[in-house]
TORNU-740677 format. One line per field, with one value per atom (N, C-alpha, C): residue number from 1; x, z, y; atom name. Coordinates in Angstrom, 1 decimal. Layout:
N
num <- (NUM;...)
u <- (X;...)
w <- (Z;...)
v <- (Y;...)
atome <- (CA;...)
//
This chain:
216
num <- (1;1;1;2;2;2;3;3;3;4;4;4;5;5;5;6;6;6;7;7;7;8;8;8;9;9;9;10;10;10;11;11;11;12;12;12;13;13;13;14;14;14;15;15;15;16;16;16;17;17;17;18;18;18;19;19;19;20;20;20;21;21;21;22;22;22;23;23;23;24;24;24;25;25;25;26;26;26;27;27;27;28;28;28;29;29;29;30;30;30;31;31;31;32;32;32;33;33;33;34;34;34;35;35;35;36;36;36;37;37;37;38;38;38;39;39;39;40;40;40;41;41;41;42;42;42;43;43;43;44;44;44;45;45;45;46;46;46;47;47;47;48;48;48;49;49;49;50;50;50;51;51;51;52;52;52;53;53;53;54;54;54;55;55;55;56;56;56;57;57;57;58;58;58;59;59;59;60;60;60;61;61;61;62;62;62;63;63;63;64;64;64;65;65;65;66;66;66;67;67;67;68;68;68;69;69;69;70;70;70;71;71;71;72;72;72;73;73;73;74;74;74;75;75;75;76;76;76;77;77;77;78;78;78;79;79;79;80;80;80;81;81;81;82;82;82;83;83;83;84;84;84;85;85;85;86;86;86;87;87;87;88;88;88;89;89;89;90;90;90;91;91;91;92;92;92;93;93;93;94;94;94;95;95;95;96;96;96;97;97;97;98;98;98;99;99;99;100;100;100;101;101;101;102;102;102;103;103;103;104;104;104;105;105;105;106;106;106;107;107;107;108;108;108;109;109;109;110;110;110;111;111;111;112;112;112;113;113;113;114;114;114;115;115;115;116;116;116;117;117;117;118;118;118;119;119;119;120;120;120;121;121;121;122;122;122;123;123;123;124;124;124;125;125;125;126;126;126;127;127;127;128;128;128;129;129;129;130;130;130;131;131;131;132;132;132;133;133;133;134;134;134;135;135;135;136;136;136;137;137;137;138;138;138;139;139;139;140;140;140;141;141;141;142;142;142;143;143;143;144;144;144;145;145;145;146;146;146;147;147;147;148;148;148;149;149;149;150;150;150;151;151;151;152;152;152;153;153;153;154;154;154;155;155;155;156;156;156;157;157;157;158;158;158;159;159;159;160;160;160;161;161;161;162;162;162;163;163;163;164;164;164;165;165;165;166;166;166;167;167;167;168;168;168;169;169;169;170;170;170;171;171;171;172;172;172;173;173;173;174;174;174;175;175;175;176;176;176;177;177;177;178;178;178;179;179;179;180;180;180;181;181;181;182;182;182;183;183;183;184;184;184;185;185;185;186;186;186;187;187;187;188;188;188;189;189;189;190;190;190;191;191;191;192;192;192;193;193;193;194;194;194;195;195;195;196;196;196;197;197;197;198;198;198;199;199;199;200;200;200;201;201;201;202;202;202;203;203;203;204;204;204;205;205;205;206;206;206;207;207;207;208;208;208;209;209;209;210;210;210;211;211;211;212;212;212;213;213;213;214;214;214;215;215;215;216;216;216)
u <- (58.9;60.7;60.6;62.0;62.6;62.9;63.1;63.4;65.1;65.2;66.5;67.2;67.1;68.3;68.3;68.0;68.3;69.2;70.5;71.4;70.9;70.9;70.7;71.2;72.7;73.2;74.3;74.7;75.7;76.9;77.0;78.1;79.2;79.5;81.2;81.7;81.2;81.3;81.9;80.7;80.8;81.9;82.4;83.6;84.9;84.9;86.0;86.0;85.1;85.0;85.7;85.4;86.1;87.2;87.7;89.0;89.9;89.5;89.8;90.0;89.2;89.2;90.3;90.4;92.0;91.3;92.2;92.0;91.3;90.2;89.9;90.4;90.3;91.1;90.6;91.1;90.7;89.8;88.7;87.7;86.7;86.4;85.4;84.3;84.4;83.6;84.1;83.5;83.4;82.8;83.9;83.9;83.9;82.9;83.1;82.7;84.2;83.9;83.7;82.8;82.4;82.5;82.8;83.4;82.5;82.0;81.8;81.2;81.6;81.3;80.0;78.7;78.0;78.0;78.2;78.7;76.8;76.3;74.9;74.8;73.6;73.8;73.0;73.3;72.9;71.3;70.5;69.2;68.4;69.1;68.6;69.1;70.7;70.8;70.2;69.7;68.8;67.4;67.0;65.4;66.0;66.7;66.8;67.2;67.8;68.1;66.5;65.8;64.6;63.5;63.9;62.8;63.7;64.8;65.6;65.0;64.3;63.7;62.1;61.5;61.9;62.1;63.4;63.8;63.8;63.4;63.8;65.3;65.9;67.6;68.2;67.2;67.6;66.3;65.8;64.6;64.9;65.9;66.2;65.4;65.1;64.4;63.0;62.3;61.0;60.0;60.2;59.3;60.2;59.8;60.2;59.1;58.8;57.7;58.4;57.7;58.0;57.2;57.6;56.9;57.0;57.8;57.9;58.4;57.8;58.9;57.8;59.3;59.2;59.8;59.4;60.6;60.7;62.1;62.0;62.0;61.2;60.8;61.9;62.6;63.6;65.0;65.1;66.5;66.5;64.8;64.8;64.9;65.7;66.1;65.0;64.7;63.7;64.1;63.4;63.7;63.0;63.5;62.5;62.9;62.4;62.2;61.4;62.5;62.0;61.8;61.4;61.4;61.7;62.6;62.7;62.4;61.9;61.7;62.5;63.7;64.3;64.4;64.4;64.4;65.6;65.4;66.6;67.2;68.7;69.1;70.5;70.4;71.6;71.4;70.2;70.2;70.7;70.2;70.5;71.8;72.7;74.2;74.8;74.5;74.8;74.7;73.5;73.3;74.2;74.5;75.3;76.7;77.2;78.6;78.8;78.7;78.6;79.9;81.2;82.3;82.1;81.4;81.1;79.8;78.9;78.1;78.7;80.0;80.6;81.1;80.9;81.2;80.2;78.9;77.8;77.1;76.5;75.2;74.2;72.8;71.8;71.3;71.3;70.4;70.9;72.1;72.7;72.2;72.4;71.6;70.6;69.5;68.0;67.7;68.6;68.0;68.4;68.6;68.7;67.9;66.8;66.0;64.6;64.6;63.6;63.0;61.8;61.6;62.2;62.0;62.3;63.3;64.2;65.0;64.2;64.3;63.8;64.9;65.0;66.0;65.5;65.8;65.3;66.2;65.9;66.7;66.2;67.1;67.1;67.6;67.3;67.7;67.6;68.7;68.4;68.8;67.8;68.1;68.1;69.5;69.8;69.9;68.6;68.6;69.5;69.3;70.1;71.9;72.2;73.5;74.1;72.6;73.4;73.9;73.3;73.7;72.7;72.8;72.2;72.7;72.6;73.2;72.1;72.6;71.8;72.6;71.4;71.7;70.9;71.4;70.2;71.1;70.2;70.6;69.7;69.9;68.6;68.3;67.2;66.2;65.8;66.4;66.3;67.5;67.3;68.6;69.3;68.7;69.6;70.0;69.4;70.2;71.6;71.8;72.7;73.9;73.1;74.1;73.8;74.9;74.5;74.9;74.1;74.5;74.0;75.0;75.3;75.8;74.9;75.4;75.4;76.3;76.3;76.9;75.6;76.3;76.0;76.6;76.7;76.5;75.3;75.4;75.8;76.6;77.2;77.5;77.4;78.3;79.3;79.9;81.4;82.2;83.4;84.4;85.4;85.0;85.7;84.7;83.5;82.4;81.1;80.6;79.3;77.9;78.3;77.3;77.2;78.4;78.5;78.5;78.0;77.7;78.7;79.1;79.7;79.2;79.4;78.4;79.6;79.6;80.4;79.5;80.1;79.2;80.2;79.9;80.4;79.5;79.6;79.0;79.6;79.1;80.0;79.0;79.3;78.6;79.3;78.6;79.4;78.5;79.1;78.2;78.7;77.9;78.3;77.6;76.3;75.8;75.6;76.2;76.2;77.4;78.0;79.1;80.2;80.7;81.5;81.6;80.2;79.4;79.9;80.5;80.9;81.1;82.7;83.8;83.2;82.3;81.9;80.8;79.8;79.1;79.3;80.3;80.6;81.6;82.2;83.0;81.8;80.5;79.6;79.0;79.0;78.3;79.2;80.3;81.1;81.3;80.9;80.9;79.5;78.4;77.4;77.1;77.9;77.8;78.5;79.5;80.1;79.3;79.1;78.3;76.8;76.5;75.2;75.4;76.4;77.0;77.0;78.0;78.0;76.9;76.1;74.5;73.8;74.1;73.3;73.8;74.9;75.8;75.0;75.1;75.0;73.3;72.5;71.2;71.0;71.8;71.7;72.2;73.0;73.7;72.4;71.9;70.8;69.7;69.4;68.1;68.4;69.6;69.9;70.1;70.6;70.6;69.3;68.5;67.2;66.3;66.4;65.8;66.2;67.4;68.2;69.1;69.6;70.1;71.6;72.6;73.8;74.6;75.8;76.2;77.0;77.0;78.0;79.4;79.9;81.0;82.3;81.8;82.4;81.5)
w <- (160.0;160.0;158.5;158.6;157.4;156.6;155.2;154.5;154.5;154.4;154.9;153.5;152.6;151.4;151.8;153.0;153.2;154.2;154.0;155.2;156.6;157.9;158.9;159.1;159.0;158.7;158.5;157.1;156.6;157.0;158.1;158.2;158.5;159.6;159.6;158.1;157.7;156.4;155.4;155.3;154.1;154.3;155.7;155.9;155.6;155.7;155.7;154.0;153.4;152.0;151.4;152.0;151.4;151.7;152.9;153.2;152.2;151.8;150.9;149.5;149.2;147.6;147.1;148.6;148.1;147.4;146.7;145.9;144.6;144.0;142.9;141.6;141.1;139.9;138.6;137.4;136.2;135.8;135.1;134.2;135.3;136.3;137.5;137.7;137.1;137.3;138.6;139.3;140.1;141.5;142.5;143.8;144.7;145.6;146.4;147.9;148.7;150.2;151.2;152.2;153.4;154.4;155.8;157.0;157.8;158.8;159.7;161.5;162.2;163.2;164.0;164.3;164.8;166.4;167.4;168.6;169.7;169.1;169.3;169.6;170.3;170.7;169.3;169.1;167.8;167.3;168.7;168.5;167.8;168.4;168.1;166.7;166.2;164.7;163.9;164.3;163.1;163.1;164.3;164.1;163.1;163.5;162.3;161.1;160.7;159.4;158.6;159.6;158.8;158.7;159.1;159.2;158.3;157.9;157.2;155.9;155.1;153.9;153.7;153.1;152.7;153.4;153.0;153.9;152.8;153.6;152.7;152.4;153.1;152.5;151.6;150.9;149.9;148.9;148.2;147.3;146.2;146.1;145.0;145.5;146.7;147.1;147.3;146.3;146.8;147.7;147.4;148.1;148.6;149.8;150.7;150.6;150.4;150.5;151.0;152.3;153.1;151.9;151.3;150.4;151.1;152.4;152.8;154.4;155.4;156.8;157.3;158.0;158.8;159.8;161.0;162.1;162.1;162.1;162.5;164.3;164.3;165.8;166.6;165.9;166.6;166.8;166.3;166.3;166.3;166.4;166.5;165.5;164.4;163.3;162.6;162.1;161.3;159.9;159.1;157.7;156.7;156.3;155.4;154.0;153.2;151.9;151.6;151.5;150.7;149.4;148.7;147.5;147.6;146.7;147.1;145.4;145.7;144.1;144.6;143.6;143.4;141.9;142.1;140.6;139.8;138.6;137.7;137.3;137.9;137.8;136.7;136.1;135.3;133.9;133.3;132.0;132.3;133.6;133.9;134.2;134.7;134.9;133.5;132.6;131.0;130.6;130.7;129.9;130.2;131.9;132.4;131.8;131.4;131.1;129.5;129.2;127.7;127.4;127.7;127.2;126.6;127.7;127.4;126.4;125.9;125.1;123.7;123.5;122.4;121.6;122.7;122.1;122.6;123.2;123.3;122.1;121.8;121.1;121.6;121.5;122.2;122.3;120.9;121.0;122.1;122.3;123.3;124.5;124.9;126.2;126.6;125.3;125.6;126.5;126.4;127.1;128.6;129.1;130.5;130.8;129.9;130.0;130.6;131.7;132.6;133.5;133.7;135.2;136.4;136.9;138.5;138.0;139.2;139.5;140.6;140.6;141.5;142.3;143.6;144.2;144.7;145.3;146.1;147.3;148.6;149.6;150.2;150.8;151.9;153.1;154.4;155.4;156.3;157.4;158.3;159.3;160.5;161.5;163.0;163.7;164.6;166.3;166.5;167.9;169.1;168.8;170.1;169.9;169.0;168.7;168.1;168.4;167.6;166.7;165.7;163.8;162.9;161.8;160.6;159.6;158.6;157.4;156.4;155.2;154.3;153.0;152.0;150.5;149.6;148.9;147.9;146.6;145.5;144.2;143.4;142.2;140.9;140.6;140.5;139.6;138.1;138.0;136.7;135.9;134.5;133.6;133.7;134.4;134.4;133.0;132.2;130.7;130.5;130.8;130.7;131.9;133.2;134.3;135.5;136.3;137.7;139.0;139.7;140.8;142.2;143.2;144.5;145.4;146.7;147.8;148.8;149.6;151.1;152.1;153.2;154.3;155.6;156.6;157.7;158.9;159.8;161.0;162.4;162.9;164.5;165.4;166.6;167.9;167.4;167.9;167.8;168.8;168.5;169.1;170.0;169.7;170.6;171.6;171.7;172.7;172.5;173.1;173.1;173.1;173.4;172.9;171.6;170.9;169.5;168.4;167.4;166.3;165.0;164.2;163.2;162.1;160.9;159.8;158.6;157.9;157.1;155.6;154.5;153.4;152.2;151.2;149.9;148.5;147.8;146.7;145.7;144.6;143.3;142.2;141.1;139.8;138.6;137.6;136.5;135.3;134.4;133.2;131.8;131.3;130.2;128.9;129.1;128.0;127.3;127.3;126.7;125.8;125.2;124.4;125.1;124.2;124.5;125.9;126.2;127.6;128.8;128.8;129.8;130.6;130.5;131.2;131.2;130.6;131.1;132.2;132.3;133.0;134.5;134.2;135.1;136.4;135.7;136.3;136.9;136.6;137.1;138.1;138.2;138.9;140.3;139.9;141.3;142.0;141.4;141.9;142.7;142.1;142.5;143.8;143.7;145.0;146.1;146.3;147.0;148.0;146.9;147.6;148.0;147.6;148.1;149.5;149.5;151.1;151.9;151.9;152.7;153.1;152.1;152.2;153.2;152.7;153.7;155.4;155.6;156.8;157.4;156.4;157.3;157.8;156.6;157.5;158.7;158.7;159.7;161.0;160.9;162.2;162.6;161.7;162.0;162.9;162.0;162.6;164.0;164.2;165.5;166.7;166.5;167.2;167.6;166.4;166.8;167.9;167.4;168.0;169.5;169.2;170.4;171.4;170.9;171.8;171.1;171.8;171.6;171.7;170.7;170.9;172.2;172.4;173.3;173.1;173.9;173.8;174.6;175.2;175.7;176.0)
v <- (105.8;105.4;106.1;106.5;106.7;105.7;106.2;104.8;104.3;102.9;102.6;103.2;103.6;104.0;105.3;106.1;107.4;107.0;108.1;108.4;108.9;108.3;108.8;110.2;110.1;111.5;111.5;112.4;112.2;113.2;113.8;115.0;114.4;113.9;113.2;112.6;111.7;111.2;112.4;112.8;114.0;115.2;115.1;116.2;115.0;114.0;113.6;113.3;113.1;112.9;114.2;115.7;116.8;117.0;116.4;116.5;115.8;114.5;113.3;114.3;115.0;115.4;116.4;117.0;118.5;119.3;120.0;121.3;120.8;121.8;121.3;121.0;119.8;119.8;120.5;120.9;121.6;120.6;121.2;120.3;120.1;120.3;119.8;120.8;122.0;123.2;123.9;124.8;125.6;124.9;125.1;124.5;125.5;125.8;127.1;126.5;127.0;126.0;127.6;127.1;128.1;127.5;128.3;127.7;128.6;128.8;129.7;129.1;129.9;129.6;130.6;130.1;131.1;130.5;132.0;132.1;131.8;130.9;130.6;129.1;128.5;127.2;126.6;125.3;124.5;124.8;124.7;124.8;125.8;127.0;128.3;128.5;128.2;128.6;127.6;126.2;125.4;126.1;126.3;127.0;128.4;129.2;130.6;130.3;128.9;128.3;128.0;127.4;126.9;128.1;129.2;130.4;131.3;131.2;132.0;133.0;132.4;132.8;132.6;133.5;134.6;135.9;136.5;137.7;138.8;140.0;141.1;141.6;141.1;141.2;140.6;139.5;138.9;138.4;139.8;139.4;138.6;137.9;136.9;135.4;135.0;134.2;134.6;134.0;134.5;133.7;132.3;131.5;129.9;129.7;128.2;127.8;126.5;125.6;124.3;123.6;122.3;121.3;120.4;119.5;118.1;117.4;116.8;116.8;116.2;115.8;114.8;114.1;112.9;113.0;112.0;111.8;110.3;109.7;108.3;108.1;107.4;107.4;106.5;105.7;104.8;105.5;106.7;107.6;109.2;109.5;110.9;112.0;111.2;112.0;112.7;113.7;114.7;114.7;114.5;114.6;115.4;116.4;117.5;117.5;118.0;118.1;119.4;120.4;121.8;122.3;123.1;123.7;125.2;125.7;127.0;127.8;128.8;129.4;131.0;130.9;132.2;132.8;134.2;135.0;134.5;134.4;134.2;135.5;135.4;136.8;136.8;135.3;135.3;136.0;136.4;137.1;138.3;139.0;140.4;140.6;140.1;140.0;139.9;139.0;139.1;140.5;140.8;142.1;143.3;143.4;144.4;144.1;143.3;143.1;143.1;144.3;144.3;143.9;143.9;143.4;141.9;141.0;140.0;139.4;140.4;140.4;140.4;140.9;141.0;139.4;138.5;137.2;136.3;136.9;136.0;135.9;134.6;134.4;134.4;135.1;135.4;133.8;133.4;132.1;131.2;131.1;130.5;130.6;132.1;132.7;132.6;132.5;132.5;131.0;130.2;128.9;129.2;130.3;130.8;131.9;132.1;133.2;132.5;132.1;131.4;132.4;132.6;133.8;133.3;132.2;131.7;130.2;130.2;128.9;128.5;127.0;126.1;125.4;125.0;124.4;123.5;121.9;121.3;121.0;121.0;120.9;119.9;118.9;117.8;117.8;117.9;117.6;116.8;116.4;115.4;116.1;116.5;117.1;116.0;115.8;114.7;115.8;115.7;116.5;115.9;114.8;114.5;114.2;114.1;114.3;116.2;116.8;118.4;118.6;118.1;118.0;118.3;118.6;118.5;118.5;117.7;117.6;118.0;118.6;119.5;119.0;118.5;118.7;119.4;120.2;120.8;120.9;120.6;120.8;121.6;122.1;122.8;122.1;122.3;121.4;121.9;123.1;124.0;123.6;124.0;123.8;122.5;121.4;119.9;119.3;120.0;119.4;120.3;121.3;122.3;122.6;121.9;122.5;121.5;121.6;120.7;121.7;122.1;122.7;122.3;121.8;121.3;121.8;121.7;122.1;121.2;120.6;119.9;120.7;121.0;121.5;121.1;120.8;120.8;121.8;121.6;122.2;121.5;121.5;120.7;121.5;120.9;121.8;121.8;122.8;123.4;122.6;122.6;121.7;122.8;124.1;125.1;125.4;124.9;125.6;124.7;124.3;123.4;124.1;125.7;126.7;127.4;127.0;127.4;126.4;127.0;126.3;126.2;125.1;125.6;125.0;125.9;125.7;125.5;124.1;124.0;123.8;124.5;124.2;124.1;123.2;123.1;123.2;124.3;124.1;124.1;123.3;122.9;123.3;123.7;124.3;124.1;123.0;122.5;122.5;123.6;123.7;123.1;122.3;121.4;121.6;122.2;122.3;123.3;124.1;125.8;126.2;125.0;125.1;126.4;127.2;128.2;128.8;129.1;129.9;129.2;127.6;127.3;128.0;128.4;129.1;130.4;131.0;132.5;132.2;130.9;131.1;130.7;129.6;129.3;130.2;131.2;132.0;133.2;133.1;133.9;133.4;131.8;131.0;131.1;131.0;131.1;132.3;133.5;134.8;134.7;134.2;134.6;133.3;131.9;131.1;131.9;132.5;133.0;134.5;135.2;136.3;136.0;134.6;134.1;133.8;132.9;132.5;133.3;134.4;135.5;136.4;136.4;136.9;136.4;134.8;134.2;134.1;134.3;134.4;135.4;136.9;138.2;137.9;137.4;137.0;136.4;134.9;134.5;135.2;135.7;136.4;137.7;138.1;139.3;138.7;137.7;136.7;136.5;135.5;135.4;136.7;137.6;138.9;139.0;139.1;139.9;139.1;137.3;136.6;136.3;136.1;135.1;136.5;137.8;138.4;138.2;139.0;139.2;137.5;137.6;136.2;135.8;134.4;134.3;134.4;135.2;135.2;134.0;133.3;132.2;131.0)
atome <- (N;CA;C;N;CA;C;N;CA;C;N;CA;C;N;CA;C;N;CA;C;N;CA;C;N;CA;C;N;CA;C;N;CA;C;N;CA;C;N;CA;C;N;CA;C;N;CA;C;N;CA;C;N;CA;C;N;CA;C;N;CA;C;N;CA;C;N;CA;C;N;CA;C;N;CA;C;N;CA;C;N;CA;C;N;CA;C;N;CA;C;N;CA;C;N;CA;C;N;CA;C;N;CA;C;N;CA;C;N;CA;C;N;CA;C;N;CA;C;N;CA;C;N;CA;C;N;CA;C;N;CA;C;N;CA;C;N;CA;C;N;CA;C;N;CA;C;N;CA;C;N;CA;C;N;CA;C;N;CA;C;N;CA;C;N;CA;C;N;CA;C;N;CA;C;N;CA;C;N;CA;C;N;CA;C;N;CA;C;N;CA;C;N;CA;C;N;CA;C;N;CA;C;N;CA;C;N;CA;C;N;CA;C;N;CA;C;N;CA;C;N;CA;C;N;CA;C;N;CA;C;N;CA;C;N;CA;C;N;CA;C;N;CA;C;N;CA;C;N;CA;C;N;CA;C;N;CA;C;N;CA;C;N;CA;C;N;CA;C;N;CA;C;N;CA;C;N;CA;C;N;CA;C;N;CA;C;N;CA;C;N;CA;C;N;CA;C;N;CA;C;N;CA;C;N;CA;C;N;CA;C;N;CA;C;N;CA;C;N;CA;C;N;CA;C;N;CA;C;N;CA;C;N;CA;C;N;CA;C;N;CA;C;N;CA;C;N;CA;C;N;CA;C;N;CA;C;N;CA;C;N;CA;C;N;CA;C;N;CA;C;N;CA;C;N;CA;C;N;CA;C;N;CA;C;N;CA;C;N;CA;C;N;CA;C;N;CA;C;N;CA;C;N;CA;C;N;CA;C;N;CA;C;N;CA;C;N;CA;C;N;CA;C;N;CA;C;N;CA;C;N;CA;C;N;CA;C;N;CA;C;N;CA;C;N;CA;C;N;CA;C;N;CA;C;N;CA;C;N;CA;C;N;CA;C;N;CA;C;N;CA;C;N;CA;C;N;CA;C;N;CA;C;N;CA;C;N;CA;C;N;CA;C;N;CA;C;N;CA;C;N;CA;C;N;CA;C;N;CA;C;N;CA;C;N;CA;C;N;CA;C;N;CA;C;N;CA;C;N;CA;C;N;CA;C;N;CA;C;N;CA;C;N;CA;C;N;CA;C;N;CA;C;N;CA;C;N;CA;C;N;CA;C;N;CA;C;N;CA;C;N;CA;C;N;CA;C;N;CA;C;N;CA;C;N;CA;C;N;CA;C;N;CA;C;N;CA;C;N;CA;C;N;CA;C;N;CA;C;N;CA;C;N;CA;C;N;CA;C;N;CA;C;N;CA;C;N;CA;C;N;CA;C;N;CA;C;N;CA;C;N;CA;C;N;CA;C;N;CA;C;N;CA;C;N;CA;C;N;CA;C;N;CA;C;N;CA;C;N;CA;C;N;CA;C;N;CA;C;N;CA;C;N;CA;C;N;CA;C;N;CA;C;N;CA;C;N;CA;C;N;CA;C;N;CA;C;N;CA;C;N;CA;C;N;CA;C;N;CA;C;N;CA;C;N;CA;C;N;CA;C;N;CA;C;N;CA;C;N;CA;C;N;CA;C;N;CA;C;N;CA;C;N;CA;C)
//
């Protein structure tokens, strides 16, 4: 059985919370929202998501390892915890932007010079209700930054053979002094580009493994 402290499925409540929050307010970091409809059944989309990485289309993700997996026998909900190891691209991005280096203190930037970044992902898959909630956060730089993502895969209301994907990512940097705003700006771009790349990878995998999307 899953521990009672863990939510069985937070998808609907999560979506309502997002709607209630409305636009991001100043001083709360950077928020990026993503919405995508995959024209494939829920089971196929979830299977592709779970084997999405590593992938040659995104060399920044080095490895993904499942560290915990269990099933609630009463509800059928499958809980997974995975750790992803990614390349740290932040120092390289900063070096390529010379106009920013004029105002940077490299002593400050040196806190970012770690070889890899670790992310922890937890997911709750409900096969009966055909939905999956995902929460992930960064295990690196926790004294300087907070990075969290919450996602939902669920059966589309437009077509039960399609799958809706909704994601909200938030980054807040508070421990880098005058670099906070600069790094949040890069983080926003990185989150958006990463989300779009993830969608392209999913669509490629689904087409390769399941054929053409369902138009109806």
